[in-house]
C-alpha positions as CSV (number, residue, x, y, z in Angstrom):
1,M,-26.5,-83.2,255.7
2,R,-27.9,-86.1,253.8
3,L,-31.3,-86.3,252.3
4,F,-31.7,-89.9,253.6
5,P,-30.0,-91.0,256.9
6,K,-27.3,-93.7,256.6
7,P,-28.9,-97.0,257.6
8,D,-27.6,-99.1,260.5
9,P,-25.3,-101.9,259.4
10,R,-27.7,-104.4,261.0
11,V,-30.5,-103.2,258.8
12,N,-28.2,-103.6,255.8
13,A,-27.4,-107.2,256.9
14,V,-31.0,-108.2,257.3
15,A,-32.0,-106.6,254.0
16,A,-29.1,-108.3,252.1
17,S,-29.9,-111.7,253.7
18,L,-33.6,-111.4,252.7
19,A,-32.5,-110.4,249.2
20,A,-30.2,-113.4,249.0
21,A,-33.0,-115.8,250.2
22,A,-35.4,-114.7,247.5
23,P,-33.6,-116.1,244.4
24,L,-32.7,-119.2,246.4
25,A,-36.4,-119.8,247.2
26,M,-37.2,-119.1,243.6
27,L,-34.7,-121.7,242.4
28,V,-36.0,-124.3,244.9
29,I,-39.7,-123.8,244.2
30,W,-39.8,-122.9,240.5
31,R,-36.9,-125.2,239.3
32,P,-36.2,-123.4,236.0
33,E,-33.9,-124.9,233.4
34,G,-31.3,-123.4,231.2
35,V,-30.0,-119.9,231.3
36,V,-32.6,-118.7,233.8
37,A,-31.4,-121.2,236.4
38,V,-27.8,-120.1,235.9
39,L,-28.7,-116.4,236.2
40,L,-30.7,-117.1,239.4
41,A,-27.9,-119.1,240.9
42,L,-25.4,-116.3,240.1
43,L,-27.7,-113.7,241.6
44,C,-28.0,-115.9,244.7
45,V,-24.3,-116.1,245.0
46,L,-23.8,-112.4,244.5
47,L,-26.5,-111.4,247.0
48,G,-25.0,-114.0,249.4
49,M,-21.6,-112.3,249.2
50,V,-23.2,-108.9,249.8
51,A,-25.1,-110.3,252.8
52,G,-21.8,-111.7,254.2
53,V,-20.0,-108.4,253.9
54,A,-23.0,-106.6,255.5
55,V,-23.0,-109.1,258.4
56,T,-19.2,-108.5,258.9
57,A,-19.7,-104.8,258.8
58,A,-22.5,-105.1,261.4
59,R,-20.2,-107.2,263.7
60,Q,-17.3,-104.8,263.4
61,S,-19.4,-101.7,264.2
62,G,-20.8,-103.4,267.3
63,G,-20.7,-101.0,270.4
64,T,-16.9,-100.8,271.0
65,P,-15.7,-97.2,270.7
66,A,-12.9,-96.5,268.3
67,P,-9.5,-96.0,270.1
68,A,-8.1,-92.5,270.2
69,A,-5.3,-91.9,267.7
70,R,-2.9,-90.5,270.2
71,P,-3.1,-89.2,273.8
72,P,-2.9,-85.5,274.0
73,A,0.1,-85.4,276.4
74,Q,2.3,-87.3,274.0
75,P,4.4,-85.2,271.6
76,V,4.2,-85.9,267.9
77,P,7.5,-87.4,266.6
78,A,9.2,-85.3,263.9
79,G,11.1,-86.4,260.9
80,Y,12.1,-90.1,260.7
81,G,12.1,-90.7,264.4
82,V,15.9,-90.3,264.7
83,D,16.7,-88.5,268.0
84,A,20.0,-86.7,269.0
85,D,21.3,-89.8,270.8
86,T,21.1,-91.9,267.7
87,L,22.8,-89.3,265.6
88,E,25.5,-88.9,268.2
89,A,26.1,-92.7,268.2
90,L,26.7,-92.8,264.5
91,D,30.4,-93.0,263.5
92,S,31.1,-90.7,260.7
93,R,34.1,-92.8,259.6
94,A,31.9,-95.8,259.2
95,V,29.5,-93.9,257.1
96,R,32.4,-92.6,254.9
97,D,33.7,-96.2,254.6
98,S,30.4,-97.5,253.5
99,R,30.2,-94.7,250.9
100,A,33.6,-95.7,249.6
101,L,32.5,-99.3,249.4
102,Y,29.5,-98.6,247.2
103,A,31.1,-95.8,245.3
104,D,32.2,-98.0,242.4
105,T,28.6,-99.1,241.8
106,L,27.4,-95.6,242.0
107,E,30.2,-94.4,239.7
108,A,28.8,-96.5,237.0
109,L,25.5,-94.6,237.3
110,D,26.8,-91.0,237.6
111,S,30.5,-90.7,237.9
112,R,30.6,-86.9,238.4
113,A,28.3,-87.1,241.5
114,V,30.4,-89.8,243.0
115,Q,33.6,-88.0,242.4
116,G,32.2,-84.9,243.9
117,S,31.0,-86.9,246.9
118,R,34.4,-88.4,247.3
119,A,36.2,-85.1,247.2
120,A,33.7,-83.6,249.7
121,N,34.3,-86.4,252.1
122,G,38.0,-86.6,251.7
123,I,38.1,-90.0,250.1
124,S,40.9,-90.5,247.6
125,D,40.5,-92.5,244.4
126,R,42.2,-95.9,244.4
């Protein structure tokens, strides 16, 4: 439990807007010159950005409930989402041919692993 409760996003937006208006009013009324004017202008821009983010957070948290992650009746998919029908449809010869096609490239990386893979899959060297 927190010592202070988390404030509502609308309260944050109002407070940030008032904080952004204060340096702006100071710039308009006081009209400082030099470094002080630049610092007040930068503070005004920074607080304006904070106010914009607070307003956006207040809009997004507006009364709509968050959607449920997944209905309880739906099973959770396992692995990579490949089911038995997809695996059955794969042609093992096509997979072996694609391995043979890229074997030369792989052989430059690790020739023993590729030769072992070729021997295990029944692919002869050219």
